[in-house]
VOTI-546871 format. One record per atom (N, C-alpha, C): residue in one letter; x, y, z. Coordinates in steps of 0.2 Angstrom, whole numbers, plus 5000, padded with zeros to 4 digits. Atoms other than C-alpha are relative to their C-alpha. Last residue first. Layout:
VOTI-546871
AXYZ/...
end
This chain:
VOTI-546871
X500350054995/X548651805756/X500250035007/X500850005000/X548851965745/X499749965005/X500349944997/X550651985750/X499350005000/X499850014993/X551051805745/X499850065004/X500550044997/X550151825729/X500149995008/X499950075002/X551151975725/X499549965003/X500550054998/X550852175725/X500249934997/X499850034994/X552452285724/X499549945002/X499550045001/X552252325706/X500249965006/X500250065003/X550552385709/X500649954999/X500450044995/X551152515721/X499849934997/X499650034995/X552452575709/X499749965005/X499650065003/X551252585695/X500449975006/X500550055001/X550052695706/X500449944998/X500050034994/X551552805710/X499549945001/X499450044998/X551952825692/X499949975007/X500050075003/X550152865689/X500649965001/X500450044996/X550153005702/X499949934997/X499750024994/X551653075694/X499649965005/X499550055002/X550853075677/X500449975007/X500450065001/X549353165684/X500549944999/X500350024994/X550453305691/X499749935000/X499550024996/X551453315675/X499849975007/X499850065003/X549853335665/X500649965004/X500550044998/X549253475677/X500249934997/X499950014992/X550953565675/X499449955002/X499450044999/X550853535656/X500149995007/X500250075002/X549053595655/X500649965001/X500450034995/X549553755665/X499849934998/X499650024994/X551053785654/X499649975006/X499650065001/X550053765638/X500449995007/X500450065000/X548753885645/X500449944999/X500250014994/X550054015649/X499549945001/X499550034996/X550953995633/X499849995007/X500049964994/X549354015623/X500549975005/X500250034993/X549853925607/X500050055005/X499649994994/X549954015591/X499749975006/X499450045000/X549153955575/X500450005006/X500150075002/X547354005575/X500649965002/X500650034996/X547454165585/X499949934999/X499750024993/X549154205577/X499549975004/X499650065001/X548354195560/X500349985007/X500450055001/X547054325565/X500349934999/X500350014993/X548354435573/X499549944999/X499650034996/X549354425557/X499749985007/X500050075003/X547854475546/X500549955005/X500750034998/X547654625557/X500049934998/X500050024993/X549554665556/X499349975002/X499550064999/X549554645537/X500049995008/X500350065003/X548054765535/X500449945002/X500650014996/X548854895546/X499649944998/X499750024993/X550554885537/X499449985005/X499750075001/X549654885520/X500249975007/X500550055001/X548655035524/X500249935000/X500350004994/X550155135531/X499449955000/X499650044996/X551055085515/X499749995007/X500150075002/X549655145504/X500449965005/X500650024997/X549655315514/X499949934998/X500150014992/X551455335512/X499449985002/X499650054998/X551555295493/X499949995008/X500450065002/X550055405489/X500449945003/X500650004996/X550855555499/X499749934998/X499850024993/X552555525491/X499449995005/X499850075000/X551855525474/X500249985007/X500650045001/X550955695478/X500249924999/X500450004994/X552555765485/X499449964999/X499650054996/X553555705469/X499650005007/X500150075003/X552255805458/X500349945005/X500750024998/X552255955470/X499949934997/X500150014993/X554155965469/X499349975002/X499750075000/X554055955450/X500049985008/X500550045002/X552856105451/X500349925000/X500550014995/X554056195462/X499549954998/X499750054996/X555556175450/X499449985006/X499649974995/X554456265437/X500349945005/X499950044994/X553656215421/X500550035005/X499350035000/X553156355410/X500149965006/X499850045005/X551356395406/X500749975000/X500550045002/X551056535418/X500249964993/X500549975005/X552656605424/X499549954998/X500550055002/X553856565439/X499450034996/X500749984997/X555256685438/X499549944998/X500050044993/X557056615434/X499350015004/X500050075001/X556856665416/X499949965006/X500650025003/X556256845420/X500049924999/X500650004996/X557556875432/X499449984997/X499950054995/X558956815421/X499450005005/X500250065003/X558256915407/X500149945005/X500849995001/X558357075417/X499849934997/X500350014993/X560157025422/X499350005000/X499950074998/X560757005404/X499649995006/X500450035005/X560057175398/X500049925002/X500750004998/X560757245414/X499649974996/X500050044994/X562557185410/X499250005002/X500050075002/X562357255393/X499949955006/X500650015004/X561857425399/X500049924998/X500650014995/X563257415412/X499449994997/X500050064996/X564557375399/X499449995005/X500650045001/X564057495385/X499949945005/X500649964999/X565257635390/X499449965000/X500550015005/X566657505391/X499450045002/X499949955006/X568057585401/X499549994995/X500349934998/X567457495417/X500050054994/X499549954998/X567757325409/X499750075001/X500149935001/X566657175408/X500650045002/X499649964996/X566656985407/X500050084998/X499649945003/X565256885400/X500550035006/X499650005006/X564656705404/X500550064998/X499350014998/X564056685422/X500550014994/X499849954994/X562356745419/X500750005001/X500049945004/X562256645402/X500250065005/X499450005005/X562656485411/X500150074997/X499449994996/X561456525425/X500650004996/X500049934998/X560056545412/X500650025005/X499849965006/X560556385403/X500050075003/X499350015003/X560556285419/X500250054995/X499649974995/X558956355427/X500849994998/X500049924999/X558056335411/X500450035005/X499649975006/X558656155409/X500050075000/X499350004999/X558056115426/X500450034995/X499849964994/X556356185424/X500749995002/X500049935002/X556156115406/X500250045006/X500749975000/X556555935410/X500150085000/X500149965005/X558255885405/X499350035000/X499649944999/X558755815422/X499950054994/X499549995005/X557355685420/X500450075001/X499849935001/X556255635435/X500650004995/X499449995004/X555255475438/X500250074999/X499649954996/X553955465452/X500750014996/X499549985004/X552455365445/X500450065004/X499849934999/X551455275457/X500650014996/X499349995001/X550555105453/X500150085000/X499749944999/X548855055461/X500850004998/X500349955005/X547754915456/X500350075000/X500250045006/X548554765465/X499850054994/X500650044998/X549454885477/X499849964993/X500150004993/X551054985478/X499449965002/X500750034999/X551754955460/X499949995008/X500050054994/X553255075459/X499349985000/X500650024997/X553555175443/X500149955005/X499950044994/X555055265436/X499349995003/X499350045001/X555055335418/X500149965006/X500150075002/X553155385420/X500649964999/X500250034994/X553655545429/X499949924999/X499450024996/X554555605414/X499849965006/X500049964994/X552955605403/X500649975005/X500550024996/X553455535386/X500050045007/X500549955000/X554455635373/X499449985005/X500750025002/X555955535377/X499550055001/X500349955005/X557855555379/X499349974998/X500550025005/X558455455394/X499750064996/X500550044998/X560055525401/X499549984995/X499950075002/X561555595393/X499549955002/X500550054997/X561155785395/X500149934996/X500050004993/X562555905391/X499649955004/X500750014999/X562855855373/X500049995008/X500250034994/X564655925371/X499250005001/X500449964995/X564855965353/X499949965006/X499849935000/X565955915338/X499750045006/X499350005002/X565855725339/X500350075001/X499650024993/X564255715349/X500750004998/X499950075000/X563455805333/X500449995007/X499450024997/X562755975331/X500049935001/X500050054994/X561356005319/X500749995003/X499950075002/X561556155308/X500049965006/X499850054995/X560956335309/X500149934998/X500450054998/X560856455294/X500349975006/X500749995001/X561356615286/X499649945002/X500350065000/X563156645292/X499250014998/X500550005006/X563956805288/X499649944999/X500349935000/X564856835305/X499550014994/X500650004996/X565056645307/X499750074999/X500049944995/X566356615293/X499350005004/X499849935001/X566556475298/X499950024992/X499449965001/X565156415298/X500749965001/X499650035005/X563456355301/X500550044998/X499949965006/X562956415318/X500449964994/X499449965000/X562556275330/X500050044994/X499949965006/X560956185335/X500750045001/X499849934999/X560756045348/X500250044994/X499449994997/X559855895342/X500250075001/X499749935002/X558055885338/X500650015004/X500249985007/X557155715337/X500450064998/X499850065005/X557855635353/X499950024993/X500350064999/X557755805362/X500249944995/X500050055005/X558655965363/X499749945002/X500750025001/X558656135373/X500049954994/X500350044995/X560356155380/X499449974998/X499550044997/X561456225366/X499649955004/X499750045006/X560156315354/X500449945003/X500650055002/X559256375370/X500249964994/X500150044995/X560956445377/X499449954998/X499450055001/X561356525360/X499949945006/X500250045005/X559656615361/X500549944999/X500550044998/X560156675378/X499749964995/X499750054995/X561856735372/X499449955003/X499650055003/X561056815357/X500349955004/X500550045003/X559756915367/X500449944997/X500450044995/X561156985378/X499549954997/X499550054998/X562157035362/X499749965006/X499950065005/X560657105354/X500549955003/X500650045000/X560157215370/X500149944995/X500450014993/X561857285374/X499549954999/X499550024995/X563257285360/X499649995007/X499650075002/X562057275346/X500449985006/X500450064999/X560957405354/X500349944999/X500150004993/X562357535354/X499649945002/X499450024996/X562957495337/X499949995007/X499950075002/X561157505330/X500749975003/X500450044995/X560957665340/X500049924998/X499750004993/X562457745332/X499649965004/X499450045000/X561857695314/X500350005007/X500250075000/X560057755318/X500749965000/X500350024993/X560757925324/X499849935000/X499450004995/X561957945308/X499749975007/X499650065002/X560457905296/X500649995005/X500450064998/X559358025306/X500449944998/X499950004993/X560758165304/X499649945003/X499350024998/X560858135286/X500149995007/X500050075002/X558958145284/X500749975001/X500450044995/X558958305294/X500149934998/X499650004994/X560358385283/X499749955005/X499450055001/X559458335267/X500450005006/X500250065000/X557858415273/X500649954999/X500450025006/X558758575277/X499749935001/X500249935004/X559458675291/X499649984994/X499549965004/X559558515301/X499750064997/X500449985006/X558458445315/X500550054996/X500149935001/X559758365326/X499650014994/X499749985006/X559658175331/X499850084999/X500249945002/X559458095348/X500350024993/X500650005004/X559657915350/X499750064998/X500150055006/X560957925363/X499350004997/X500150074998/X560958085373/X500049954994/X499650024994/X561658255371/X499949935003/X500250064996/X561058305354/X500549985005/X499650055001/X561558485348/X499849945005/X499349994998/X560058595347/X500549944999/X499949935003/X558358585339/X500850015001/X499849944996/X558158405344/X500250054996/X499749945003/X557258255337/X500250065005/X500349944998/X557158095346/X500350064997/X499749945002/X557557925339/X499650065003/X500449934999/X557057765348/X500550064998/X499449955002/X557757595342/X499650065000/X500149945005/X556457495351/X500650034999/X499849944997/X556657315359/X499950064995/X500049945004/X555857155357/X500350055003/X500249944997/X556056975364/X500150064995/X500749995000/X556056825354/X499850065003/X500450044995/X557756765358/X499350015001/X499950075001/X558556825342/X499649965005/X499450024998/X557857005345/X500149924999/X500150064997/X556357085336/X500749975001/X499650055003/X556557265332/X499949945004/X500150064996/X555257405333/X500549954997/X499950065004/X555857565326/X500049945004/X499950064997/X555157715336/X500049944995/X500150065005/X555257885329/X500249945004/X499650064999/X555058035341/X499849954994/X500450055004/X554558215342/X500549944999/X500450054996/X555458305356/X499649954996/X499650034994/X555958465346/X499649955004/X500049964994/X554858485331/X500449975005/X500050044994/X555158415313/X500050055006/X500449974995/X554658535299/X500049965007/X499649994994/X555958495286/X499750045005/X500049934998/X554758435273/X500450005007/X500349975005/X554758265264/X499950085001/X500149934997/X556058185275/X499750044994/X499949955005/X555858005268/X499850075004/X500249944997/X556057845278/X500250064995/X499849945004/X556157675270/X499750065003/X500449944998/X556057515280/X500350064997/X499749944999/X556657345274/X499550065002/X500449944998/X556257165274/X500450065001/X500149994992/X557257035265/X499750075001/X499750064998/X556157015255/X500850014998/X499550035004/X555057175253/X500349935004/X500250035007/X554157285265/X500649964997/X499550015006/X554257335283/X499849974994/X499750075000/X552757385293/X500550004995/X500150034994/X552057555298/X500349945001/X500550055000/X552957645284/X499949975006/X499750074998/X553857805287/X499449955000/X500450055001/X553557985281/X500449935001/X499650065001/X554458125290/X499549944998/X499649995006/X553758305288/X500449934999/X500349975006/X553158295306/X500550014994/X499749945003/X553958175317/X499750034994/X500349934999/X552758075327/X500350064997/X499649935000/X553357905321/X499550055001/X500549954997/X552857725325/X500450065000/X499849934998/X553857595315/X499450045003/X500549955002/X553757405312/X500350075003/X500750024998/X554557235315/X499550054998/X500549945000/X556257235308/X499349995001/X500550015005/X557257085313/X499550065001/X500649964999/X558957115322/X499549984994/X500049934999/X560256985321/X499350035001/X499549964996/X560156805315/X499950075000/X500349994993/X558756685309/X500450055004/X499650044996/X559156705290/X499750015007/X500550044997/X558456795275/X500349945004/X500250075003/X559656925271/X499549975003/X499550025005/X560557085276/X499849944996/X499750064997/X558957165285/X500549974994/X500250075003/X558657335278/X500349945004/X499750054996/X558657515284/X499749934998/X500350075001/X558357645271/X500449965005/X499650054996/X558557835274/X499749934999/X500250064999/X557957965261/X500549965005/X500549994995/X558258155259/X499649935002/X499749954995/X559858145249/X499550015006/X500049935003/X559257995239/X500250045006/X500250005007/X559357805241/X500050064997/X500449945002/X560257835258/X499850004992/X499949965007/X560857675265/X499650064999/X500349935001/X560957575281/X500250034994/X499649955003/X561157385283/X499750074999/X500449955004/X560557265295/X500550054997/X500250035006/X561457105302/X499550044996/X500550054999/X561557165320/X499749984993/X500749965001/X562557325317/X499449955000/X500349994993/X564257245323/X499350045000/X500049934999/X565057275306/X499750025007/X499349975000/X565557095304/X500050075002/X499749985006/X563857035310/X500750035000/X499849935000/X563057055327/X500350014993/X500549954999/X561956895326/X500350074999/X500550015005/X563156775318/X499550065001/X499749975006/X564656835328/X499550004995/X500049924999/X563556815344/X500350034993/X500749975001/X563056635338/X500150085001/X500150015008/X564956585336/X499350034999/X499549955003/X565356655354/X499850004992/X500349934999/X563756565361/X500550054997/X500650005004/X564356395354/X499750075000/X499949995007/X566056425360/X499450014996/X499649945001/X565556465378/X500150014992/X500549945001/X564256325378/X500450064998/X500549994995/X565556185375/X499650064999/X500149934998/X566356125359/X499550015006/X500749994998/X566955945358/X499950075002/X500349975006/X568655925350/X499250025000/X499750035006/X569455895367/X499750044994/X499550044999/X568255955380/X500249974994/X499950055005/X567056095380/X500549965003/X499449995004/X567156255391/X500249954995/X499849935002/X565456265398/X500650014996/X500649965003/X564756095398/X500250074998/X500150035007/X566456015401/X499450044996/X499549975004/X566656125416/X500049984993/X500249935001/X564956065423/X500650044996/X499749964995/X565355875421/X499950084998/X499349995001/X564055805409/X500350045005/X499749945001/X562355765416/X500850004999/X500449965005/X561355605416/X500350074997/X499949944997/X562555475423/X499750064995/X499649945004/X561855325415/X500050065004/X499350025000/X561355165425/X500450054997/X499849994994/X559555235428/X500849985001/X499350025001/X559155255410/X500450015007/X500050085000/X557255255414/X500849984999/X500650035003/X557355445419/X500149925000/X499850025007/X559155505422/X499449964997/X500249955005/X558755615437/X500249984993/X500849994999/X558755465450/X499850064995/X500049935000/X560455395445/X499350024999/X500549985005/X560355215452/X500050084999/X499850025006/X561755125461/X499550024994/X500050075001/X560855135477/X500249984993/X500350044994/X560455315476/X500049934998/X500150085001/X561455425464/X499749975006/X500150044994/X561355615462/X499949934999/X499750075000/X561955675445/X500049965006/X500450045005/X560655815445/X500349944998/X500650034996/X561455885461/X499649954995/X499750064996/X563155905451/X499449975004/X499750055004/X562356015438/X500249945004/X500650035003/X561356115451/X500249944995/X500450044994/X562956145461/X499449974997/X499750064999/X563956195445/X499749955005/X500150045006/X562656315439/X500449935002/X500750035000/X562556385457/X499949954994/X500050054994/X564456415458/X499349965000/X499650065002/X564356505441/X500049945005/X500450045005/X562856605447/X500449954997/X500550044997/X563856655462/X499649964995/X499650054997/X565256725452/X499649955004/X499850055005/X564056815441/X500449945003/X500650045002/X563156895456/X500249954995/X500150064995/X564856945463/X499449964998/X500349984994/X565157045447/X500049945005/X500750034999/X566356995434/X499850035006/X500449975005/X567957075426/X499349985001/X500150055006/X569156955435/X499550034995/X499449995004/X569657095448/X500049964993/X499550034996/X567857105454/X500650014995/X499650055003/X566657225445/X500549985005/X499349994997/X565257315454/X500449944998/X499550025005/X563657325443/X500750025004/X499749945003/X562457305458/X500649994995/X499349995001/X561457155462/X500250074997/X499749954996/X559657175469/X500850014999/X500349944999/X558557095457/X500350055004/X500049965006/X559756965451/X499650065000/X499449965001/X560056915469/X500050044993/X500049954996/X558256865471/X500650054999/X500549965002/X558156755456/X500050075004/X499749975006/X559856675460/X499550054998/X499549954998/X559156645478/X500350034994/X500449954996/X557556555471/X500550065002/X500449965005/X558556455458/X499750065004/X499649975005/X559756395471/X499750044995/X499649954996/X558456355484/X500550044996/X500549944999/X557356265472/X500450065003/X500149975007/X558856155467/X499650065001/X499449975001/X559156115486/X500050044993/X500049944996/X557356075488/X500650044999/X500449955003/X557455965473/X499950065004/X499649975005/X558855875481/X499650054996/X499449964997/X557955835497/X500450044995/X500349944996/X556355785489/X500550045003/X500349955005/X557255675476/X499750065004/X499449965002/X558255595491/X499850054994/X499849964995/X556555555499/X500650044998/X500449945000/X555855485483/X500250055006/X499949965006/X557355375480/X499550065001/X499349975000/X557255305498/X500250054994/X500049954995/X555355285497/X500750035001/X500249945004/X555455185481/X500150065005/X499549985005/X556455055491/X499950064996/X499449984996/X555255055506/X500650024995/X500149934998/X553755045494/X500650035003/X500049955006/X554454895485/X499950075002/X499350005001/X554754815503/X500150044994/X499749954995/X552954865508/X500850004998/X500149935002/X552254785492/X500450055005/X499649985006/X553154625496/X499950074997/X499449994998/X552454625514/X500550024994/X500049934997/X550754645507/X500750025002/X500149955006/X550954495496/X500150075003/X499450015004/X551654385510/X500050054995/X499549964996/X550254445522/X500650004996/X500249925000/X548954395509/X500650045003/X499949975006/X549754225507/X499950074999/X499250005000/X549854195526/X500250034993/X499849944997/X547954245526/X500850015000/X500249945004/X547554115513/X500250065003/X499650005006/X548553975522/X499850064996/X499449984998/X547754025539/X500550004993/X500049934998/X546054015532/X500750035001/X500149965006/X546253855524/X500150075001/X499450005004/X547053775540/X499950044993/X499749945000/X545553825551/X500650014995/X500449955005/X544553675547/X500350075000/X500750015002/X545853565555/X499750044995/X500449944998/X547453645561/X499349994999/X500250014993/X548453475561/X499550065002/X500550065000/X548453485542/X499749995007/X500749975001/X549353655543/X499549955000/X500250005007/X550853565550/X499350035000/X499450005005/X551853575566/X499850014993/X499950065004/X550353615577/X500650014996/X500550064998/X549853735591/X500249944997/X500550015005/X551353855588/X499649945003/X500549955000/X552453945601/X499449984996/X500149965007/X553953845596/X499550055000/X499349985003/X554653785613/X499950044994/X499749964996/X552953785623/X500750034997/X500449945000/X552053705609/X500350065004/X499849975007/X553453575608/X499650074999/X499449985000/X553253545627/X500250034993/X500049944996/X551453525625/X500650045001/X500349955005/X551653405611/X500050065004/X499549985005/X552953305622/X499750054995/X499549964997/X551753305637/X500550034994/X500349944999/X550253245626/X500650055003/X500149975006/X551353105620/X499750075000/X499449985002/X551853065638/X500050034993/X499849944996/X550053065643/X500750034998/X500449945002/X549552945630/X500250075003/X499849995007/X550952825634/X499750064997/X499449964999/X550552845653/X500350024993/X500149934998/X548752805649/X500750045001/X500349975006/X549252645639/X499950085002/X499449995004/X550352595654/X499850044993/X499549954997/X548952615666/X500550024995/X500449945001/X547652515655/X500550065003/X500049985007/X548952375654/X499650074999/X499349985002/X549252375672/X500050024993/X500049934997/X547352365676/X500750034998/X500449955004/X547352215664/X500050075003/X499649995006/X548752125673/X499650054995/X499549954999/X547852155690/X500450024993/X499350034999/X546452055684/X500450065001/X499649995006/X544752145686/X500749985001/X499449974998/X543552065699/X500450014993/X499450045002/X541852025693/X500650045001/
end
């Protein structure tokens, strides 16, 4: 049966409409690169694409958090390295420096210590993106007071220099003998006693004597403690010694050493064996007195400065800085809490007994959080600041016969305090903590980026159109449309007259 021409035309027009729709879709795919405009058009693959896109979004969120943390961690790494360099160089210099005074009465090492104190204090105020990275959780608070305010004070607030000066008066006492008294209960006895029960000055610890004819207790007695020496027989021999152990304010110890001499004493700590027990006792008393003055000006003064630095710098939320109760200071018997009204509190950041690292945390995965917080009042930083503050504190004169010994007493403590020792936090240990956090963050980011790229590839395989395939289909479709248009043109030219 013959098919009517009108019916053929209808089929052709329908084919053209379908082809045009296909062409429009192919052109859209070519323009957008996507197979469909909606997830619904993806068929059974739509659920997988939605889930993968959600995973990708979550991974990208973690990567953004990691990138923000990385900025702070990188700055921490750089600044910690600078602090380590300052501490390390100061420690090395303390071993090699000579007692050569500049015109200001200080050595080159002291001037450099002051500069490094200022440098470290400034570094601890480093800011990154509006956040102070050494302030723990108090990221909007500048953690460290200005270096000059810390040392010199500001207004009615005392700085470290004033606190140290008051502590020195309390430790040396009015007579500069370290808060101990000397007396002779009898002509052949010598008594050395602490002047009261308090934390200041020399503390009598014990005695070790090899002097024949001299009786001495191994340990002090009484309250306050005292030591009694008695010359029972004038039989001392040249070179025999008495060592009186003294504990200093900073917890270190020193010996007041006396050496018996048959002739005239030529060195500090020597006493002459007299013609009688009375003479020998008198000479021992004079030698102890001279040594108390010498040790007071050297070892005690240095120890006092370091203890004052601990009183000033070492505080927390429950224990404020300490100051000598006074005036008067040279007869003080107690320490009192400082207040922010009368004393510069050098650290203004987060005060907490919690782990400093936990003060800043970044969540890098569903079940992984990395701690990377740092506080400027951590032991390693505080120790560096207070040690360098003491190192730069004193001035000396060449006419002072005790100046070099006092300088060496300070310098040896600087070396000890800046050395890494067991049980004490060091800058290196903080660097190691941050390096560990950085390693975890870096590895996690790499894993997230790799996983995200894999998921994106799978999504792209489902969502993205193959441009080459689309182009080929579009060319083929355009060819077929052209043929269809030619057919329509032929049909349009057919009439009954032409057919007959």
